[in-house]
C-alpha positions in Angstrom: 4.1 -25.5 -6.3 7.8 -26.1 -5.6 9.4 -23.3 -3.6 13.0 -22.4 -3.3 14.5 -20.3 -0.5 18.0 -19.2 -1.4 20.5 -16.5 -0.9 19.4 -13.3 -2.5 22.8 -12.6 -3.8 22.9 -15.8 -5.7 19.4 -15.1 -7.2 20.6 -11.7 -8.3 23.6 -13.1 -10.1 21.5 -15.8 -11.9 18.9 -13.2 -13.0 21.2 -10.4 -14.1 24.5 -12.3 -14.8 27.7 -10.8 -16.0 28.6 -10.0 -19.7 31.6 -11.6 -21.5 34.1 -10.4 -24.0 36.8 -11.9 -26.1 40.3 -11.7 -24.8 41.7 -10.0 -27.9 39.7 -6.9 -26.8 41.5 -6.7 -23.4 45.1 -6.0 -22.5 46.7 -8.3 -19.8 47.0 -5.2 -17.6 43.2 -5.0 -17.5 42.7 -8.7 -16.5 42.0 -10.2 -13.1 42.8 -14.0 -12.6 41.2 -16.3 -10.1 43.0 -19.6 -10.2 42.1 -22.6 -8.0 43.9 -25.9 -7.7 41.8 -28.5 -5.8 42.5 -32.1 -4.7 39.6 -34.0 -3.2 41.3 -37.3 -2.2 40.4 -39.1 -5.4 44.0 -39.1 -6.7 43.3 -36.3 -9.1 43.9 -32.5 -8.9 41.6 -30.2 -10.7 42.6 -26.7 -12.1 39.9 -24.1 -12.5 40.6 -20.6 -13.9 38.3 -17.6 -14.3 39.5 -14.5 -16.0 37.7 -11.2 -15.6 37.9 -7.7 -16.9 38.7 -5.1 -14.3 38.7 -5.7 -10.5 36.2 -8.5 -10.6 33.0 -9.0 -8.5 29.8 -10.9 -9.0 28.8 -8.9 -12.1 32.2 -8.7 -13.7 32.7 -9.1 -17.4 34.1 -12.6 -18.1 37.0 -13.1 -20.5 36.6 -15.7 -23.2 40.0 -16.7 -24.8 40.3 -15.8 -28.5 42.8 -15.0 -31.2 45.2 -17.8 -30.2 45.3 -17.0 -26.5 45.4 -20.0 -24.2 45.8 -21.2 -20.6 48.3 -23.9 -19.9 49.0 -25.7 -16.6 52.2 -27.4 -15.7 53.0 -29.8 -12.8 55.2 -32.8 -12.1 56.8 -32.6 -15.6 53.4 -32.7 -17.3 51.4 -30.0 -19.1 47.7 -29.5 -19.9 45.9 -27.0 -22.0 42.8 -25.8 -20.2 39.4 -26.1 -21.9 36.4 -23.8 -21.7 33.3 -24.8 -19.7 30.2 -22.6 -19.0 29.3 -22.8 -15.3 26.5 -21.2 -13.4 28.3 -18.0 -12.7 30.4 -17.5 -15.8 33.1 -18.8 -18.1 35.7 -21.1 -16.6 38.8 -22.9 -18.0 39.6 -26.3 -16.5 41.8 -29.3 -16.6 42.8 -32.3 -14.4 46.1 -34.0 -13.4 46.0 -37.6 -12.3 48.1 -37.0 -9.1 47.6 -35.2 -5.8 50.8 -35.5 -3.7 51.6 -32.7 -1.3 54.0 -29.9 -2.2 53.8 -30.5 -5.9 54.2 -27.1 -7.6 51.5 -26.2 -10.1 52.1 -23.4 -12.6 49.4 -21.8 -14.7 50.4 -19.7 -17.8 48.2 -17.3 -19.8 49.8 -17.4 -23.2 48.9 -14.5 -25.4 49.2 -14.1 -29.2 49.3 -10.3 -29.5 49.9 -9.0 -25.9 52.0 -9.6 -22.8 51.6 -13.1 -21.5 51.4 -14.0 -17.8 53.5 -17.2 -17.5 54.3 -17.5 -13.8 51.4 -18.1 -11.5 52.6 -20.8 -9.1 51.3 -22.6 -5.9 52.2 -25.7 -3.9 49.5 -28.3 -3.1 49.1 -28.5 0.7 49.2 -31.7 2.8 46.2 -34.0 2.6 44.0 -35.1 5.4 40.9 -37.3 6.1 37.7 -36.5 8.0 37.6 -38.9 10.9 34.3 -37.8 12.4 31.3 -37.7 11.9 30.6 -40.9 9.9 28.6 -40.6 6.7 24.8 -40.4 7.1 25.1 -39.9 10.9 21.9 -38.3 12.3 22.1 -35.4 14.7 19.4 -34.0 16.9 18.2 -30.5 16.0 20.0 -29.1 19.1 23.1 -31.3 19.0 26.7 -30.3 18.7 28.1 -31.4 15.4 31.8 -32.2 15.9 34.0 -32.5 12.8 37.5 -34.0 13.2 40.3 -34.5 10.7 43.8 -36.0 10.7 46.7 -35.1 10.3 46.5 -31.6 11.7 48.8 -28.9 13.0 50.2 -27.4 9.8 51.0 -23.7 9.9 51.6 -22.6 6.3 48.0 -22.5 5.2 44.4 -21.7 6.2 41.5 -24.0 7.2 37.8 -23.6 6.5 34.7 -25.6 7.4 31.7 -25.1 5.2 28.2 -26.4 6.1 25.8 -26.7 3.1 22.2 -27.4 4.3 19.5 -28.9 2.1 16.0 -29.3 3.5 13.0 -30.7 1.6 9.6 -32.0 2.6 8.5 -32.8 -1.0 6.6 -29.5 -1.4 9.3 -26.9 -0.6 13.1 -26.8 -0.6 15.3 -24.6 1.5 19.1 -24.2 1.3 21.7 -22.3 3.4 25.5 -22.1 3.6 27.5 -21.4 6.7 31.3 -20.9 6.6 33.8 -20.9 9.4 37.5 -20.1 9.2 39.2 -22.3 11.8 42.5 -23.3 13.3 44.2 -26.5 12.1 43.8 -28.2 15.5 42.1 -31.3 14.0 38.5 -30.5 15.2 35.7 -27.9 15.1 32.3 -28.1 16.6 29.1 -26.2 15.8 25.6 -26.6 17.1 22.8 -27.7 14.7 20.7 -24.8 15.9 23.4 -22.4 14.4 23.5 -24.4 11.1 19.7 -24.4 10.8 19.4 -20.7 11.6 16.2 -19.2 10.2 15.4 -22.4 8.4 14.6 -24.1 11.6 11.0 -22.9 11.4 10.6 -23.4 7.7 8.1 -26.1 6.6 10.9 -27.7 4.5 13.1 -28.4 7.5 10.4 -30.1 9.6 11.1 -33.5 7.9 14.8 -33.2 8.5 17.7 -31.9 6.4 20.8 -33.2 4.7 24.0 -31.4 5.7 27.2 -31.5 3.6 30.3 -30.7 5.7 33.2 -29.6 3.6 36.7 -29.1 5.1 39.4 -27.4 3.1 43.1 -26.8 3.8 44.3 -24.0 1.5 47.7 -22.5 0.6 48.0 -19.3 -1.4 50.7 -19.0 -4.1 52.3 -16.2 -6.2 50.1 -14.7 -9.0 52.0 -13.5 -12.1 52.3 -9.7 -11.7 51.4 -9.2 -15.3 47.8 -9.5 -14.4 47.2 -5.8 -13.9 44.0 -6.2 -12.0 45.4 -8.8 -9.6 43.5 -11.8 -8.3 44.9 -15.0 -6.7 46.2 -18.5 -7.2 45.4 -21.0 -4.4 45.6 -24.7 -3.9 43.3 -26.7 -1.6 42.9 -30.2 -0.2 39.1 -30.6 0.2 37.2 -33.4 2.0 33.4 -33.8 2.4 31.0 -35.7 4.5 27.2 -35.8 4.4 25.2 -36.2 7.6 21.5 -35.6 8.5 19.7 -33.3 10.9 16.8 -35.0 12.4 13.1 -34.1 11.8 11.0 -32.2 14.3 9.7 -34.7 16.9 
């Protein structure tokens, strides 16, 4: 039988989920907006918006646009109407621009038919970078230091984060874990494989080795339109990823 070891919070969200309601039932003063602008080095920039009723949270009621309400994104003289997609944890509205140059301003507007709109959520895309080490598919011993380096570095108007997503499988069982670190933009961060493996080190699934996704993000927060009465955020990130491997038990 295939087993899955995962975060209890994620399991809880999947099982119970949050409700959804149409936007015509909710005033803008009762809406929270979570707006993410992400460039991954492909030349494109993705916009992802989630609207919630009240102060948000894992089980928040999701807002589905109705009655002529829409989300529109603007950047570099272009505009895009966002489209609805159903993701694992709720309703999202997304679109893509085919450029990713730094310091381009992205503006996202909630346009409402019968209530106050929220037209002025803005953010600037931060400077790009490349992961210079480790190389893809590099294998690390189970007690080795995993050094991640990136370039250029040294920017001060944003935050940096390194995320380690671990996936272990021996054909019969699967285990996953996620480790996050907020770091300084000094161009490098090191973590020991023991810390990444954590409690999974003794799980049967990790004995054959594990894949590790290293995700580095440089994020800048913008200005959310104050008409969203429940707040939220708009942020823009440059994200880069590299997959390596943690060796099997010898």
